[in-house]
C-alpha positions in Angstrom: 15.0 -44.7 -5.3 15.4 -41.9 -7.9 13.4 -42.4 -11.0 14.2 -39.1 -12.8 10.6 -37.9 -12.4 9.4 -35.1 -10.3 5.9 -35.1 -8.9 6.3 -32.1 -6.7 5.8 -28.5 -7.3 8.2 -26.2 -9.1 8.8 -23.5 -6.5 11.5 -21.7 -8.4 9.1 -21.1 -11.3 7.3 -18.6 -9.1 10.3 -16.3 -9.7 10.2 -16.6 -13.5 7.9 -13.6 -14.1 6.1 -13.7 -17.4 7.9 -16.9 -18.4 6.4 -18.8 -15.4 3.3 -20.2 -17.3 5.5 -21.4 -20.2 8.0 -23.0 -17.9 5.3 -24.8 -15.9 3.8 -26.2 -19.2 7.2 -27.3 -20.4 7.7 -29.2 -17.2 4.4 -31.1 -17.3 4.9 -34.9 -16.9 2.7 -35.7 -20.0 4.6 -34.8 -23.2 1.2 -34.4 -25.0 0.3 -31.5 -22.7 3.6 -29.6 -23.2 3.8 -26.8 -25.8 5.6 -27.6 -29.1 8.7 -25.8 -30.2 6.8 -23.3 -32.4 4.4 -22.4 -29.6 7.3 -22.0 -27.1 9.2 -19.8 -29.5 6.2 -17.6 -30.1 5.7 -17.2 -26.3 9.4 -16.4 -25.8 9.2 -13.8 -28.7 6.1 -12.2 -27.2 7.7 -11.9 -23.8 10.8 -10.4 -25.3 8.7 -8.0 -27.2 9.8 -9.3 -30.6 7.9 -10.6 -33.6 8.7 -14.3 -34.4 11.4 -14.6 -37.0 10.2 -15.6 -40.5 11.5 -18.9 -41.7 14.7 -18.7 -43.7 14.3 -18.8 -47.4 16.2 -21.6 -49.0 17.7 -21.0 -52.3 18.2 -23.7 -54.9 21.8 -24.8 -55.5 22.6 -25.0 -59.2 25.5 -27.2 -60.1 
């Protein structure tokens, strides 16, 4: 029976280079152990050699 869960290893992650550790953590069965969106974005930016983008400034709309 297929339950939608994988308890095996993730062999293809071994070919992910510097993204491997992040991908492994994103695939952890326990959501509490996975990185959040901000942490994942920071890791991706670091791997890409970029600085994380600053949050967009929101301007007030005057009617």
